[in-house]
PDB file of all heavy atoms in Angstrom:
ATOM      1  N   MET A   1     -36.183  98.098  25.188  1.00  0.00           N
ATOM      2  CA  MET A   1     -35.174  97.762  26.108  1.00  0.00           C
ATOM      3  C   MET A   1     -35.413  96.326  26.521  1.00  0.00           C
ATOM      4  O   MET A   1     -34.375  95.635  26.711  1.00  0.00           O
ATOM      5  CB  MET A   1     -35.326  98.648  27.347  1.00  0.00           C
ATOM      6  CG  MET A   1     -34.280  98.459  28.387  1.00  0.00           C
ATOM      7  SD  MET A   1     -32.644  98.944  27.614  1.00  0.00           S
ATOM      8  CE  MET A   1     -31.629  98.692  29.054  1.00  0.00           C
ATOM      9  N   SER A   2     -36.604  95.737  26.645  1.00  0.00           N
ATOM     10  CA  SER A   2     -36.717  94.429  26.995  1.00  0.00           C
ATOM     11  C   SER A   2     -36.273  93.477  25.911  1.00  0.00           C
ATOM     12  O   SER A   2     -35.868  92.265  26.290  1.00  0.00           O
ATOM     13  CB  SER A   2     -38.244  94.085  27.344  1.00  0.00           C
ATOM     14  OG  SER A   2     -38.944  94.200  26.184  1.00  0.00           O
ATOM     15  N   LEU A   3     -36.286  93.892  24.646  1.00  0.00           N
ATOM     16  CA  LEU A   3     -35.828  92.994  23.646  1.00  0.00           C
ATOM     17  C   LEU A   3     -34.336  92.812  23.756  1.00  0.00           C
ATOM     18  O   LEU A   3     -33.854  91.621  23.621  1.00  0.00           O
ATOM     19  CB  LEU A   3     -36.136  93.558  22.276  1.00  0.00           C
ATOM     20  CG  LEU A   3     -35.740  92.837  21.007  1.00  0.00           C
ATOM     21  CD1 LEU A   3     -36.429  91.498  20.943  1.00  0.00           C
ATOM     22  CD2 LEU A   3     -35.929  93.592  19.780  1.00  0.00           C
ATOM     23  N   ILE A   4     -33.551  93.823  24.101  1.00  0.00           N
ATOM     24  CA  ILE A   4     -32.123  93.690  24.339  1.00  0.00           C
ATOM     25  C   ILE A   4     -31.792  92.735  25.422  1.00  0.00           C
ATOM     26  O   ILE A   4     -30.975  91.886  25.455  1.00  0.00           O
ATOM     27  CB  ILE A   4     -31.517  95.025  24.463  1.00  0.00           C
ATOM     28  CG1 ILE A   4     -31.556  95.827  23.180  1.00  0.00           C
ATOM     29  CG2 ILE A   4     -30.051  94.912  24.831  1.00  0.00           C
ATOM     30  CD1 ILE A   4     -31.179  97.295  23.256  1.00  0.00           C
ATOM     31  N   PHE A   5     -32.609  92.952  26.605  1.00  0.00           N
ATOM     32  CA  PHE A   5     -32.374  92.179  27.692  1.00  0.00           C
ATOM     33  C   PHE A   5     -32.701  90.672  27.485  1.00  0.00           C
ATOM     34  O   PHE A   5     -31.973  89.808  27.994  1.00  0.00           O
ATOM     35  CB  PHE A   5     -33.319  92.663  28.888  1.00  0.00           C
ATOM     36  CG  PHE A   5     -33.248  91.981  30.148  1.00  0.00           C
ATOM     37  CD1 PHE A   5     -32.055  92.089  30.864  1.00  0.00           C
ATOM     38  CD2 PHE A   5     -34.184  91.170  30.642  1.00  0.00           C
ATOM     39  CE1 PHE A   5     -31.859  91.464  32.072  1.00  0.00           C
ATOM     40  CE2 PHE A   5     -33.963  90.480  31.952  1.00  0.00           C
ATOM     41  CZ  PHE A   5     -32.907  90.683  32.557  1.00  0.00           C
ATOM     42  N   ASN A   6     -33.700  90.442  26.727  1.00  0.00           N
ATOM     43  CA  ASN A   6     -34.051  88.973  26.331  1.00  0.00           C
ATOM     44  C   ASN A   6     -32.910  88.432  25.522  1.00  0.00           C
ATOM     45  O   ASN A   6     -32.685  87.161  25.725  1.00  0.00           O
ATOM     46  CB  ASN A   6     -35.347  88.957  25.660  1.00  0.00           C
ATOM     47  CG  ASN A   6     -36.583  89.166  26.538  1.00  0.00           C
ATOM     48  OD1 ASN A   6     -36.447  89.069  27.797  1.00  0.00           O
ATOM     49  ND2 ASN A   6     -37.638  89.592  25.976  1.00  0.00           N
ATOM     50  N   LYS A   7     -32.311  89.078  24.659  1.00  0.00           N
ATOM     51  CA  LYS A   7     -31.173  88.602  23.898  1.00  0.00           C
ATOM     52  C   LYS A   7     -30.105  88.168  24.833  1.00  0.00           C
ATOM     53  O   LYS A   7     -29.443  87.104  24.657  1.00  0.00           O
ATOM     54  CB  LYS A   7     -30.679  89.559  22.893  1.00  0.00           C
ATOM     55  CG  LYS A   7     -31.613  89.738  21.762  1.00  0.00           C
ATOM     56  CD  LYS A   7     -31.016  90.722  20.763  1.00  0.00           C
ATOM     57  CE  LYS A   7     -31.996  91.039  19.594  1.00  0.00           C
ATOM     58  NZ  LYS A   7     -31.483  92.021  18.630  1.00  0.00           N
ATOM     59  N   TYR A   8     -29.826  89.000  25.850  1.00  0.00           N
ATOM     60  CA  TYR A   8     -28.756  88.551  26.788  1.00  0.00           C
ATOM     61  C   TYR A   8     -29.064  87.418  27.590  1.00  0.00           C
ATOM     62  O   TYR A   8     -28.195  86.611  27.989  1.00  0.00           O
ATOM     63  CB  TYR A   8     -28.335  89.823  27.725  1.00  0.00           C
ATOM     64  CG  TYR A   8     -27.612  90.855  27.016  1.00  0.00           C
ATOM     65  CD1 TYR A   8     -28.039  92.189  26.855  1.00  0.00           C
ATOM     66  CD2 TYR A   8     -26.330  90.585  26.346  1.00  0.00           C
ATOM     67  CE1 TYR A   8     -27.340  93.205  26.209  1.00  0.00           C
ATOM     68  CE2 TYR A   8     -25.587  91.608  25.682  1.00  0.00           C
ATOM     69  CZ  TYR A   8     -26.166  92.734  25.655  1.00  0.00           C
ATOM     70  OH  TYR A   8     -25.419  93.779  25.014  1.00  0.00           O
ATOM     71  N   ILE A   9     -30.275  87.254  27.960  1.00  0.00           N
ATOM     72  CA  ILE A   9     -30.725  85.989  28.667  1.00  0.00           C
ATOM     73  C   ILE A   9     -30.508  84.791  27.878  1.00  0.00           C
ATOM     74  O   ILE A   9     -29.969  83.757  28.368  1.00  0.00           O
ATOM     75  CB  ILE A   9     -32.285  86.115  29.188  1.00  0.00           C
ATOM     76  CG1 ILE A   9     -32.365  87.138  30.258  1.00  0.00           C
ATOM     77  CG2 ILE A   9     -32.654  84.807  29.576  1.00  0.00           C
ATOM     78  CD1 ILE A   9     -33.787  87.382  30.690  1.00  0.00           C
ATOM     79  N   VAL A  10     -30.833  84.820  26.609  1.00  0.00           N
ATOM     80  CA  VAL A  10     -30.680  83.772  25.661  1.00  0.00           C
ATOM     81  C   VAL A  10     -29.129  83.408  25.593  1.00  0.00           C
ATOM     82  O   VAL A  10     -28.674  82.283  25.635  1.00  0.00           O
ATOM     83  CB  VAL A  10     -31.295  83.985  24.352  1.00  0.00           C
ATOM     84  CG1 VAL A  10     -30.980  82.878  23.366  1.00  0.00           C
ATOM     85  CG2 VAL A  10     -32.796  84.016  24.502  1.00  0.00           C
ATOM     86  N   LEU A  11     -28.332  84.454  25.432  1.00  0.00           N
ATOM     87  CA  LEU A  11     -26.930  84.347  25.261  1.00  0.00           C
ATOM     88  C   LEU A  11     -26.286  83.658  26.514  1.00  0.00           C
ATOM     89  O   LEU A  11     -25.575  82.681  26.356  1.00  0.00           O
ATOM     90  CB  LEU A  11     -26.237  85.760  25.106  1.00  0.00           C
ATOM     91  CG  LEU A  11     -24.789  85.718  25.047  1.00  0.00           C
ATOM     92  CD1 LEU A  11     -24.227  85.102  23.740  1.00  0.00           C
ATOM     93  CD2 LEU A  11     -24.224  87.172  25.163  1.00  0.00           C
ATOM     94  N   ILE A  12     -26.726  84.133  27.640  1.00  0.00           N
ATOM     95  CA  ILE A  12     -26.130  83.627  28.989  1.00  0.00           C
ATOM     96  C   ILE A  12     -26.560  82.122  29.133  1.00  0.00           C
ATOM     97  O   ILE A  12     -25.718  81.229  29.507  1.00  0.00           O
ATOM     98  CB  ILE A  12     -26.545  84.524  30.164  1.00  0.00           C
ATOM     99  CG1 ILE A  12     -25.840  85.853  30.048  1.00  0.00           C
ATOM    100  CG2 ILE A  12     -26.306  83.786  31.395  1.00  0.00           C
ATOM    101  CD1 ILE A  12     -26.397  86.914  30.998  1.00  0.00           C
ATOM    102  N   VAL A  13     -27.818  81.900  28.924  1.00  0.00           N
ATOM    103  CA  VAL A  13     -28.315  80.468  28.996  1.00  0.00           C
ATOM    104  C   VAL A  13     -27.558  79.607  28.034  1.00  0.00           C
ATOM    105  O   VAL A  13     -27.108  78.436  28.413  1.00  0.00           O
ATOM    106  CB  VAL A  13     -29.797  80.401  28.868  1.00  0.00           C
ATOM    107  CG1 VAL A  13     -30.281  78.950  28.700  1.00  0.00           C
ATOM    108  CG2 VAL A  13     -30.509  81.083  30.050  1.00  0.00           C
ATOM    109  N   GLY A  14     -27.382  80.073  26.866  1.00  0.00           N
ATOM    110  CA  GLY A  14     -26.584  79.273  25.835  1.00  0.00           C
ATOM    111  C   GLY A  14     -25.194  78.944  26.271  1.00  0.00           C
ATOM    112  O   GLY A  14     -24.686  77.825  26.027  1.00  0.00           O
ATOM    113  N   LEU A  15     -24.556  79.928  26.787  1.00  0.00           N
ATOM    114  CA  LEU A  15     -23.186  79.756  27.199  1.00  0.00           C
ATOM    115  C   LEU A  15     -23.117  78.817  28.392  1.00  0.00           C
ATOM    116  O   LEU A  15     -22.227  78.057  28.500  1.00  0.00           O
ATOM    117  CB  LEU A  15     -22.532  81.177  27.539  1.00  0.00           C
ATOM    118  CG  LEU A  15     -22.244  82.019  26.383  1.00  0.00           C
ATOM    119  CD1 LEU A  15     -21.777  83.449  26.945  1.00  0.00           C
ATOM    120  CD2 LEU A  15     -21.130  81.441  25.514  1.00  0.00           C
ATOM    121  N   LEU A  16     -24.017  78.966  29.251  1.00  0.00           N
ATOM    122  CA  LEU A  16     -24.035  78.090  30.440  1.00  0.00           C
ATOM    123  C   LEU A  16     -24.236  76.651  29.999  1.00  0.00           C
ATOM    124  O   LEU A  16     -23.563  75.684  30.489  1.00  0.00           O
ATOM    125  CB  LEU A  16     -25.157  78.482  31.479  1.00  0.00           C
ATOM    126  CG  LEU A  16     -24.798  79.719  32.262  1.00  0.00           C
ATOM    127  CD1 LEU A  16     -26.064  80.150  33.101  1.00  0.00           C
ATOM    128  CD2 LEU A  16     -23.658  79.563  33.104  1.00  0.00           C
ATOM    129  N   ILE A  17     -25.180  76.375  29.068  1.00  0.00           N
ATOM    130  CA  ILE A  17     -25.381  75.062  28.608  1.00  0.00           C
ATOM    131  C   ILE A  17     -24.132  74.516  27.843  1.00  0.00           C
ATOM    132  O   ILE A  17     -23.639  73.327  28.056  1.00  0.00           O
ATOM    133  CB  ILE A  17     -26.568  74.966  27.629  1.00  0.00           C
ATOM    134  CG1 ILE A  17     -27.869  75.210  28.459  1.00  0.00           C
ATOM    135  CG2 ILE A  17     -26.637  73.676  26.889  1.00  0.00           C
ATOM    136  CD1 ILE A  17     -29.134  75.497  27.573  1.00  0.00           C
ATOM    137  N   THR A  18     -23.447  75.375  27.019  1.00  0.00           N
ATOM    138  CA  THR A  18     -22.263  74.991  26.351  1.00  0.00           C
ATOM    139  C   THR A  18     -21.147  74.623  27.332  1.00  0.00           C
ATOM    140  O   THR A  18     -20.525  73.519  27.170  1.00  0.00           O
ATOM    141  CB  THR A  18     -21.770  76.136  25.441  1.00  0.00           C
ATOM    142  OG1 THR A  18     -22.814  76.481  24.485  1.00  0.00           O
ATOM    143  CG2 THR A  18     -20.537  75.700  24.731  1.00  0.00           C
ATOM    144  N   PHE A  19     -20.907  75.492  28.375  1.00  0.00           N
ATOM    145  CA  PHE A  19     -19.752  75.130  29.194  1.00  0.00           C
ATOM    146  C   PHE A  19     -20.092  73.943  30.164  1.00  0.00           C
ATOM    147  O   PHE A  19     -19.256  73.190  30.472  1.00  0.00           O
ATOM    148  CB  PHE A  19     -19.503  76.370  30.117  1.00  0.00           C
ATOM    149  CG  PHE A  19     -18.695  77.410  29.332  1.00  0.00           C
ATOM    150  CD1 PHE A  19     -19.278  78.612  29.104  1.00  0.00           C
ATOM    151  CD2 PHE A  19     -17.474  77.122  28.871  1.00  0.00           C
ATOM    152  CE1 PHE A  19     -18.480  79.579  28.423  1.00  0.00           C
ATOM    153  CE2 PHE A  19     -16.688  78.038  28.045  1.00  0.00           C
ATOM    154  CZ  PHE A  19     -17.221  79.283  27.853  1.00  0.00           C
ATOM    155  N   ALA A  20     -21.352  73.737  30.549  1.00  0.00           N
ATOM    156  CA  ALA A  20     -21.805  72.623  31.329  1.00  0.00           C
ATOM    157  C   ALA A  20     -21.565  71.339  30.471  1.00  0.00           C
ATOM    158  O   ALA A  20     -21.077  70.341  31.032  1.00  0.00           O
ATOM    159  CB  ALA A  20     -23.202  72.723  31.681  1.00  0.00           C
ATOM    160  N   ALA A  21     -21.914  71.388  29.180  1.00  0.00           N
ATOM    161  CA  ALA A  21     -21.651  70.204  28.366  1.00  0.00           C
ATOM    162  C   ALA A  21     -20.205  69.925  28.217  1.00  0.00           C
ATOM    163  O   ALA A  21     -19.751  68.764  28.191  1.00  0.00           O
ATOM    164  CB  ALA A  21     -22.284  70.459  26.923  1.00  0.00           C
ATOM    165  N   MET A  22     -19.397  70.945  28.090  1.00  0.00           N
ATOM    166  CA  MET A  22     -17.923  70.786  27.929  1.00  0.00           C
ATOM    167  C   MET A  22     -17.370  70.161  29.253  1.00  0.00           C
ATOM    168  O   MET A  22     -16.508  69.224  29.237  1.00  0.00           O
ATOM    169  CB  MET A  22     -17.188  72.177  27.611  1.00  0.00           C
ATOM    170  CG  MET A  22     -17.478  72.652  26.234  1.00  0.00           C
ATOM    171  SD  MET A  22     -16.942  74.303  25.967  1.00  0.00           S
ATOM    172  CE  MET A  22     -15.226  74.142  26.246  1.00  0.00           C
ATOM    173  N   ILE A  23     -17.763  70.598  30.408  1.00  0.00           N
ATOM    174  CA  ILE A  23     -17.289  70.049  31.654  1.00  0.00           C
ATOM    175  C   ILE A  23     -17.656  68.690  31.856  1.00  0.00           C
ATOM    176  O   ILE A  23     -16.932  67.748  32.236  1.00  0.00           O
ATOM    177  CB  ILE A  23     -17.774  70.897  32.742  1.00  0.00           C
ATOM    178  CG1 ILE A  23     -17.076  72.337  32.766  1.00  0.00           C
ATOM    179  CG2 ILE A  23     -17.558  70.305  34.095  1.00  0.00           C
ATOM    180  CD1 ILE A  23     -17.665  73.434  33.666  1.00  0.00           C
ATOM    181  N   ALA A  24     -18.972  68.327  31.548  1.00  0.00           N
ATOM    182  CA  ALA A  24     -19.511  67.016  31.624  1.00  0.00           C
ATOM    183  C   ALA A  24     -18.714  66.095  30.784  1.00  0.00           C
ATOM    184  O   ALA A  24     -18.379  64.968  31.084  1.00  0.00           O
ATOM    185  CB  ALA A  24     -21.036  66.968  31.364  1.00  0.00           C
ATOM    186  N   ARG A  25     -18.411  66.435  29.512  1.00  0.00           N
ATOM    187  CA  ARG A  25     -17.723  65.693  28.602  1.00  0.00           C
ATOM    188  C   ARG A  25     -16.283  65.399  29.090  1.00  0.00           C
ATOM    189  O   ARG A  25     -15.725  64.341  29.027  1.00  0.00           O
ATOM    190  CB  ARG A  25     -17.610  66.378  27.258  1.00  0.00           C
ATOM    191  CG  ARG A  25     -16.656  65.840  26.279  1.00  0.00           C
ATOM    192  CD  ARG A  25     -17.108  64.554  25.574  1.00  0.00           C
ATOM    193  NE  ARG A  25     -16.321  64.212  24.524  1.00  0.00           N
ATOM    194  CZ  ARG A  25     -15.199  63.479  24.480  1.00  0.00           C
ATOM    195  NH1 ARG A  25     -14.665  63.158  25.681  1.00  0.00           N
ATOM    196  NH2 ARG A  25     -14.519  63.182  23.382  1.00  0.00           N
ATOM    197  N   SER A  26     -15.658  66.418  29.674  1.00  0.00           N
ATOM    198  CA  SER A  26     -14.347  66.219  30.193  1.00  0.00           C
ATOM    199  C   SER A  26     -14.252  65.296  31.420  1.00  0.00           C
ATOM    200  O   SER A  26     -13.294  64.568  31.557  1.00  0.00           O
ATOM    201  CB  SER A  26     -13.784  67.599  30.511  1.00  0.00           C
ATOM    202  OG  SER A  26     -13.544  68.372  29.301  1.00  0.00           O
ATOM    203  N   LEU A  27     -15.269  65.402  32.239  1.00  0.00           N
ATOM    204  CA  LEU A  27     -15.164  64.655  33.472  1.00  0.00           C
ATOM    205  C   LEU A  27     -15.597  63.288  33.347  1.00  0.00           C
ATOM    206  O   LEU A  27     -15.150  62.317  34.048  1.00  0.00           O
ATOM    207  CB  LEU A  27     -15.974  65.369  34.541  1.00  0.00           C
ATOM    208  CG  LEU A  27     -15.477  66.780  35.002  1.00  0.00           C
ATOM    209  CD1 LEU A  27     -16.387  67.320  36.017  1.00  0.00           C
ATOM    210  CD2 LEU A  27     -14.093  66.615  35.659  1.00  0.00           C
ATOM    211  N   TYR A  28     -16.661  63.040  32.483  1.00  0.00           N
ATOM    212  CA  TYR A  28     -17.306  61.690  32.496  1.00  0.00           C
ATOM    213  C   TYR A  28     -17.002  60.931  31.235  1.00  0.00           C
ATOM    214  O   TYR A  28     -16.977  59.643  31.333  1.00  0.00           O
ATOM    215  CB  TYR A  28     -18.797  61.885  32.670  1.00  0.00           C
ATOM    216  CG  TYR A  28     -19.256  62.554  33.929  1.00  0.00           C
ATOM    217  CD1 TYR A  28     -19.756  63.766  33.869  1.00  0.00           C
ATOM    218  CD2 TYR A  28     -19.107  61.932  35.158  1.00  0.00           C
ATOM    219  CE1 TYR A  28     -20.174  64.363  35.156  1.00  0.00           C
ATOM    220  CE2 TYR A  28     -19.357  62.466  36.313  1.00  0.00           C
ATOM    221  CZ  TYR A  28     -19.937  63.741  36.272  1.00  0.00           C
ATOM    222  OH  TYR A  28     -20.267  64.339  37.455  1.00  0.00           O
ATOM    223  N   ASP A  29     -16.800  61.461  30.135  1.00  0.00           N
ATOM    224  CA  ASP A  29     -16.648  60.694  28.880  1.00  0.00           C
ATOM    225  C   ASP A  29     -15.167  60.672  28.342  1.00  0.00           C
ATOM    226  O   ASP A  29     -14.932  60.172  27.343  1.00  0.00           O
ATOM    227  CB  ASP A  29     -17.511  61.237  27.814  1.00  0.00           C
ATOM    228  CG  ASP A  29     -18.949  61.001  28.074  1.00  0.00           C
ATOM    229  OD1 ASP A  29     -19.256  60.139  28.819  1.00  0.00           O
ATOM    230  OD2 ASP A  29     -19.789  61.805  27.514  1.00  0.00           O
ATOM    231  N   ASP A  30     -14.315  61.292  29.137  1.00  0.00           N
ATOM    232  CA  ASP A  30     -12.851  61.331  28.638  1.00  0.00           C
ATOM    233  C   ASP A  30     -12.134  60.080  29.065  1.00  0.00           C
ATOM    234  O   ASP A  30     -11.689  59.971  30.257  1.00  0.00           O
ATOM    235  CB  ASP A  30     -12.161  62.682  29.109  1.00  0.00           C
ATOM    236  CG  ASP A  30     -10.782  62.793  28.457  1.00  0.00           C
ATOM    237  OD1 ASP A  30     -10.595  62.207  27.454  1.00  0.00           O
ATOM    238  OD2 ASP A  30     -10.052  63.593  29.059  1.00  0.00           O
ATOM    239  N   HIS A  31     -11.892  59.112  28.171  1.00  0.00           N
ATOM    240  CA  HIS A  31     -11.198  57.957  28.490  1.00  0.00           C
ATOM    241  C   HIS A  31      -9.698  58.130  28.374  1.00  0.00           C
ATOM    242  O   HIS A  31      -8.855  57.256  28.801  1.00  0.00           O
ATOM    243  CB  HIS A  31     -11.650  56.761  27.642  1.00  0.00           C
ATOM    244  CG  HIS A  31     -13.102  56.478  27.757  1.00  0.00           C
ATOM    245  ND1 HIS A  31     -13.726  56.135  28.891  1.00  0.00           N
ATOM    246  CD2 HIS A  31     -14.133  56.748  26.918  1.00  0.00           C
ATOM    247  CE1 HIS A  31     -14.979  55.936  28.766  1.00  0.00           C
ATOM    248  NE2 HIS A  31     -15.250  56.417  27.548  1.00  0.00           N
ATOM    249  N   GLY A  32      -9.325  59.221  27.728  1.00  0.00           N
ATOM    250  CA  GLY A  32      -7.853  59.532  27.579  1.00  0.00           C
ATOM    251  C   GLY A  32      -7.137  58.550  26.682  1.00  0.00           C
ATOM    252  O   GLY A  32      -7.750  57.541  26.134  1.00  0.00           O
ATOM    253  N   TYR A  33      -5.955  58.859  26.401  1.00  0.00           N
ATOM    254  CA  TYR A  33      -5.071  58.047  25.561  1.00  0.00           C
ATOM    255  C   TYR A  33      -3.755  58.020  26.235  1.00  0.00           C
ATOM    256  O   TYR A  33      -3.176  58.963  26.520  1.00  0.00           O
ATOM    257  CB  TYR A  33      -5.017  58.604  24.234  1.00  0.00           C
ATOM    258  CG  TYR A  33      -4.281  57.649  23.218  1.00  0.00           C
ATOM    259  CD1 TYR A  33      -4.833  56.495  22.758  1.00  0.00           C
ATOM    260  CD2 TYR A  33      -2.952  57.945  22.881  1.00  0.00           C
ATOM    261  CE1 TYR A  33      -4.191  55.688  21.908  1.00  0.00           C
ATOM    262  CE2 TYR A  33      -2.240  57.070  22.112  1.00  0.00           C
ATOM    263  CZ  TYR A  33      -2.879  55.959  21.575  1.00  0.00           C
ATOM    264  OH  TYR A  33      -2.189  55.097  20.725  1.00  0.00           O
ATOM    265  N   HIS A  34      -3.286  56.819  26.591  1.00  0.00           N
ATOM    266  CA  HIS A  34      -2.037  56.679  27.278  1.00  0.00           C
ATOM    267  C   HIS A  34      -1.197  55.573  26.609  1.00  0.00           C
ATOM    268  O   HIS A  34      -1.697  54.516  26.324  1.00  0.00           O
ATOM    269  CB  HIS A  34      -2.279  56.173  28.706  1.00  0.00           C
ATOM    270  CG  HIS A  34      -1.072  56.087  29.478  1.00  0.00           C
ATOM    271  ND1 HIS A  34      -0.360  57.175  29.970  1.00  0.00           N
ATOM    272  CD2 HIS A  34      -0.460  54.985  29.947  1.00  0.00           C
ATOM    273  CE1 HIS A  34       0.704  56.707  30.706  1.00  0.00           C
ATOM    274  NE2 HIS A  34       0.634  55.396  30.647  1.00  0.00           N
ATOM    275  N   ILE A  35       0.082  55.962  26.381  1.00  0.00           N
ATOM    276  CA  ILE A  35       1.028  55.004  25.733  1.00  0.00           C
ATOM    277  C   ILE A  35       1.948  54.508  26.937  1.00  0.00           C
ATOM    278  O   ILE A  35       2.621  55.417  27.497  1.00  0.00           O
ATOM    279  CB  ILE A  35       1.797  55.583  24.583  1.00  0.00           C
ATOM    280  CG1 ILE A  35       0.826  56.139  23.565  1.00  0.00           C
ATOM    281  CG2 ILE A  35       2.868  54.630  24.057  1.00  0.00           C
ATOM    282  CD1 ILE A  35       1.539  56.914  22.419  1.00  0.00           C
ATOM    283  N   GLU A  36       2.086  53.220  27.017  1.00  0.00           N
ATOM    284  CA  GLU A  36       2.938  52.737  28.075  1.00  0.00           C
ATOM    285  C   GLU A  36       4.489  52.804  27.568  1.00  0.00           C
ATOM    286  O   GLU A  36       4.720  52.815  26.310  1.00  0.00           O
ATOM    287  CB  GLU A  36       2.644  51.219  28.295  1.00  0.00           C
ATOM    288  CG  GLU A  36       1.342  50.995  28.899  1.00  0.00           C
ATOM    289  CD  GLU A  36       1.153  51.536  30.283  1.00  0.00           C
ATOM    290  OE1 GLU A  36       2.139  51.568  31.082  1.00  0.00           O
ATOM    291  OE2 GLU A  36       0.015  51.919  30.683  1.00  0.00           O
ATOM    292  N   VAL A  37       5.332  52.902  28.582  1.00  0.00           N
ATOM    293  CA  VAL A  37       6.732  53.033  28.178  1.00  0.00           C
ATOM    294  C   VAL A  37       7.222  51.751  27.426  1.00  0.00           C
ATOM    295  O   VAL A  37       8.027  51.946  26.529  1.00  0.00           O
ATOM    296  CB  VAL A  37       7.630  53.320  29.483  1.00  0.00           C
ATOM    297  CG1 VAL A  37       9.076  53.260  29.218  1.00  0.00           C
ATOM    298  CG2 VAL A  37       7.123  54.640  30.190  1.00  0.00           C
ATOM    299  N   GLU A  38       6.666  50.722  27.905  1.00  0.00           N
ATOM    300  CA  GLU A  38       7.140  49.348  27.228  1.00  0.00           C
ATOM    301  C   GLU A  38       6.790  49.464  25.732  1.00  0.00           C
ATOM    302  O   GLU A  38       7.536  48.815  24.933  1.00  0.00           O
ATOM    303  CB  GLU A  38       6.492  48.199  27.929  1.00  0.00           C
ATOM    304  CG  GLU A  38       6.995  48.016  29.298  1.00  0.00           C
ATOM    305  CD  GLU A  38       6.341  48.893  30.376  1.00  0.00           C
ATOM    306  OE1 GLU A  38       5.227  49.508  30.091  1.00  0.00           O
ATOM    307  OE2 GLU A  38       6.930  49.111  31.472  1.00  0.00           O
ATOM    308  N   GLU A  39       5.699  49.978  25.335  1.00  0.00           N
ATOM    309  CA  GLU A  39       5.289  50.087  24.050  1.00  0.00           C
ATOM    310  C   GLU A  39       6.316  50.877  23.139  1.00  0.00           C
ATOM    311  O   GLU A  39       6.635  50.581  22.081  1.00  0.00           O
ATOM    312  CB  GLU A  39       3.894  50.744  23.808  1.00  0.00           C
ATOM    313  CG  GLU A  39       2.726  49.846  24.197  1.00  0.00           C
ATOM    314  CD  GLU A  39       1.432  50.572  23.901  1.00  0.00           C
ATOM    315  OE1 GLU A  39       1.210  50.915  22.714  1.00  0.00           O
ATOM    316  OE2 GLU A  39       0.681  50.785  24.803  1.00  0.00           O
ATOM    317  N   LEU A  40       6.717  51.931  23.724  1.00  0.00           N
ATOM    318  CA  LEU A  40       7.675  52.831  23.016  1.00  0.00           C
ATOM    319  C   LEU A  40       9.054  52.127  22.902  1.00  0.00           C
ATOM    320  O   LEU A  40       9.731  52.253  21.861  1.00  0.00           O
ATOM    321  CB  LEU A  40       7.761  54.186  23.750  1.00  0.00           C
ATOM    322  CG  LEU A  40       6.563  55.031  23.567  1.00  0.00           C
ATOM    323  CD1 LEU A  40       6.755  56.436  24.483  1.00  0.00           C
ATOM    324  CD2 LEU A  40       6.290  55.379  22.216  1.00  0.00           C
ATOM    325  N   GLU A  41       9.502  51.488  24.075  1.00  0.00           N
ATOM    326  CA  GLU A  41      10.773  50.803  24.061  1.00  0.00           C
ATOM    327  C   GLU A  41      10.786  49.725  23.090  1.00  0.00           C
ATOM    328  O   GLU A  41      11.852  49.411  22.349  1.00  0.00           O
ATOM    329  CB  GLU A  41      11.016  50.376  25.444  1.00  0.00           C
ATOM    330  CG  GLU A  41      11.393  51.375  26.428  1.00  0.00           C
ATOM    331  CD  GLU A  41      11.545  50.954  27.793  1.00  0.00           C
ATOM    332  OE1 GLU A  41      11.206  49.798  28.128  1.00  0.00           O
ATOM    333  OE2 GLU A  41      12.068  51.655  28.630  1.00  0.00           O
ATOM    334  N   GLY A  42       9.667  48.964  22.876  1.00  0.00           N
ATOM    335  CA  GLY A  42       9.564  47.955  22.010  1.00  0.00           C
ATOM    336  C   GLY A  42       9.695  48.387  20.535  1.00  0.00           C
ATOM    337  O   GLY A  42      10.155  47.626  19.629  1.00  0.00           O
ATOM    338  N   GLU A  43       9.398  49.606  20.247  1.00  0.00           N
ATOM    339  CA  GLU A  43       9.443  50.138  18.846  1.00  0.00           C
ATOM    340  C   GLU A  43      10.719  50.946  18.692  1.00  0.00           C
ATOM    341  O   GLU A  43      10.941  51.438  17.556  1.00  0.00           O
ATOM    342  CB  GLU A  43       8.247  51.036  18.556  1.00  0.00           C
ATOM    343  CG  GLU A  43       6.911  50.284  18.599  1.00  0.00           C
ATOM    344  CD  GLU A  43       5.785  51.317  18.451  1.00  0.00           C
ATOM    345  OE1 GLU A  43       5.952  52.332  17.948  1.00  0.00           O
ATOM    346  OE2 GLU A  43       4.649  50.806  18.545  1.00  0.00           O
ATOM    347  N   GLY A  44      11.504  50.985  19.785  1.00  0.00           N
ATOM    348  CA  GLY A  44      12.805  51.680  19.590  1.00  0.00           C
ATOM    349  C   GLY A  44      12.624  53.231  19.467  1.00  0.00           C
ATOM    350  O   GLY A  44      13.519  53.936  19.015  1.00  0.00           O
ATOM    351  N   LYS A  45      11.504  53.777  20.052  1.00  0.00           N
ATOM    352  CA  LYS A  45      11.389  55.240  19.994  1.00  0.00           C
ATOM    353  C   LYS A  45      11.721  55.887  21.372  1.00  0.00           C
ATOM    354  O   LYS A  45      11.545  57.164  21.404  1.00  0.00           O
ATOM    355  CB  LYS A  45       9.899  55.538  19.583  1.00  0.00           C
ATOM    356  CG  LYS A  45       9.559  55.059  18.134  1.00  0.00           C
ATOM    357  CD  LYS A  45       8.184  55.438  17.745  1.00  0.00           C
ATOM    358  CE  LYS A  45       7.896  54.904  16.317  1.00  0.00           C
ATOM    359  NZ  LYS A  45       6.523  55.255  15.997  1.00  0.00           N
ATOM    360  N   ALA A  46      11.964  55.182  22.369  1.00  0.00           N
ATOM    361  CA  ALA A  46      12.212  55.742  23.677  1.00  0.00           C
ATOM    362  C   ALA A  46      13.692  56.009  23.893  1.00  0.00           C
ATOM    363  O   ALA A  46      14.574  55.354  23.425  1.00  0.00           O
ATOM    364  CB  ALA A  46      11.679  54.933  24.783  1.00  0.00           C
TER     365      ALA A  46
END
């Protein structure tokens, strides 16, 4: 029984690390991509 429980602990810790990394990436390293309206108008696409 303890072997199954240990697998779940590893699974939960792994998921927490994964989601924490995803949140950190989204909040701190996301510079985004933004196209100004003037850029589109200059190319005749607006």
